[in-house]
C-alpha positions in Angstrom: -29.8 -92.6 -11.3 -31.4 -93.0 -14.6 -34.3 -91.7 -13.3 -32.5 -88.7 -12.0 -30.6 -88.0 -15.8 -33.8 -88.5 -16.8 -35.5 -85.9 -14.9 -32.3 -83.7 -15.7 -32.9 -83.6 -19.0 -36.3 -82.6 -18.9 -35.5 -79.8 -16.8 -32.9 -78.8 -19.3 -35.9 -79.2 -22.0 -38.1 -76.8 -20.3 -36.0 -74.2 -19.7 -34.8 -74.3 -23.2 -38.6 -74.4 -24.5 -38.6 -71.3 -22.1 -36.1 -69.7 -23.3 -36.7 -69.9 -27.2 -40.3 -69.3 -26.3 -39.8 -66.3 -25.1 -37.3 -64.8 -27.9 -39.8 -65.9 -30.5 -42.4 -64.1 -29.1 -44.6 -67.3 -28.0 -46.0 -67.8 -24.4 -43.3 -68.3 -21.7 -44.8 -70.6 -19.2 -46.9 -72.5 -21.8 -43.7 -73.8 -23.7 -41.9 -74.2 -20.5 -45.1 -76.6 -19.9 -44.9 -78.2 -23.2 -41.0 -78.7 -22.8 -41.2 -80.6 -19.4 -43.8 -83.4 -21.1 -43.2 -83.3 -24.5 -38.9 -83.2 -24.0 -36.9 -83.3 -27.0 -39.9 -83.2 -29.5 -41.2 -80.0 -27.8 -37.9 -78.1 -28.2 -38.0 -79.5 -31.9 -40.8 -78.0 -32.6 -40.8 -75.1 -30.8 -37.2 -74.3 -32.9 -39.1 -74.8 -36.1 -41.9 -72.3 -35.3 -41.9 -69.0 -36.5 -41.0 -66.2 -35.0 -43.4 -63.7 -34.2 -41.4 -61.0 -32.4 -39.5 -60.3 -36.2 -43.1 -61.0 -37.4 -44.4 -58.4 -35.8 -41.6 -56.1 -36.8 -41.8 -57.1 -40.3 -46.2 -56.4 -40.4 -45.2 -53.3 -38.8 -42.5 -52.1 -41.6 -44.9 -53.9 -44.4 -48.2 -51.8 -43.5 -46.2 -49.0 -43.2 -44.9 -49.1 -46.6 -48.4 -50.5 -47.6 -49.7 -47.4 -46.4 -47.1 -45.3 -48.1 -48.0 -46.8 -51.4 -51.8 -46.1 -50.5 -51.0 -42.8 -50.3 -49.3 -42.5 -53.7 -52.0 -43.8 -55.6 -54.2 -41.5 -53.7 -52.3 -38.5 -54.8 -51.4 -39.5 -58.5 -55.1 -39.9 -58.9 -55.5 -36.6 -57.4 -53.4 -35.3 -59.9 -54.6 -36.8 -62.9 -58.1 -35.9 -62.0 -56.5 -31.9 -61.8 -55.1 -32.3 -65.2 -58.2 -33.8 -66.4 -60.0 -30.9 -65.9 -57.0 -28.4 -66.5 -57.2 -29.7 -69.7 -59.0 -27.6 -72.4 -62.5 -29.7 -73.3 -62.5 -29.5 -77.2 -58.8 -31.7 -77.5 -58.4 -32.1 -81.0 -60.0 -35.1 -82.7 -57.9 -37.4 -85.6 -60.0 -35.4 -88.4 -58.7 -31.5 -88.7 -61.7 -29.1 -87.6 -62.1 -25.9 -89.1 -65.3 -23.6 -87.4 -66.9 -20.5 -89.8 -65.8 -18.3 -86.9 -63.9 -15.2 -87.4 -60.8 -15.1 -85.1 -62.1 -11.9 -83.7 -65.0 -13.3 -82.3 -65.1 -14.2 -78.8 -64.9 -18.4 -78.5 -67.8 -18.6 -75.6 -70.6 -20.3 -77.7 -70.0 -21.5 -81.2 -73.2 -20.8 -83.1 -72.4 -21.2 -86.7 -71.9 -24.7 -88.5 -68.6 -26.6 -87.5 -66.7 -27.8 -90.3 -65.3 -31.5 -90.3 -62.8 -32.9 -93.4 -65.0 -36.5 -93.5 -67.3 -38.4 -91.6 -65.3 -40.3 -89.5 -66.1 -43.9 -87.2 -63.5 -42.6 -85.2 -64.5 -40.4 -81.7 -64.9 -36.5 -82.7 -64.9 -33.5 -80.0 -67.7 -31.2 -80.4 -66.1 -27.5 -80.2 -69.2 -25.8 -78.9 -69.6 -27.8 -75.8 -66.4 -30.3 -75.6 -68.2 -34.2 -75.4 -67.1 -37.0 -77.1 -69.3 -38.3 -79.5 -69.1 -40.8 -82.6 -67.7 -38.3 -85.8 -70.5 -39.6 -88.2 -73.4 -37.8 -86.4 -74.7 -34.8 -87.8 -75.0 -32.7 -85.1 -73.7 -32.7 -81.4 -76.5 -34.6 -79.2 -75.6 -32.5 -76.3 -75.5 -28.6 -77.8 -77.4 -29.4 -81.0 -74.3 -27.6 -83.2 -74.3 -28.8 -86.2 -71.9 -30.9 -88.1 -71.2 -30.8 -91.8 -68.8 -32.2 -94.3 -66.6 -31.0 -96.6 -66.2 -34.6 -98.8 -70.1 -34.3 -98.9 -72.2 -32.4 -101.6 -75.0 -29.9 -100.4 -78.3 -31.1 -101.2 
C-alpha cells in the first residue's frame, strides 16, 4: 500500500514538473524525468528556477529599447556634426578682435595684420583661416596671418 502511494506521488511530481517546466520554457520531457526521479526536490527546484519564456519577452523588449537608444545617439551625433560644420569657423575669442580691413572688402581672405587687445593664455581663433591656437603667438601657424597686440609697443 505504501508503495502504491509512493508511486502515485512520484507520477504526480512527474506531471507537475512537466507542466511547470513547459510553462517556464524548459524542456518538458527532461523536467518530467527529473520529477520522476527527484520527486519533491525536483518540483521545488523547478519552481525556484527563472522563467525563460518571460525572459525571452523581456530580452526582446530590452534589445528593442537598446537599439532605439543607440539610434537616438547616432542621430544626435549626426546633428552635432552638422551643427559643428555649419558654425562659423571664426567664433569670437574671449578677447575682442579688431581687423584693419575695410568693411566693404570681401572677407574671403585677410591679408592685413589682425589686432588683438592683449596677449592671452587662452585659445584664440584666427580670423583668416578659423584655426584654434594659443593666444600668445605672433602669427597664425596655419595661414601665416600676422597678429599685433595693442598693449605692446612697436619696436
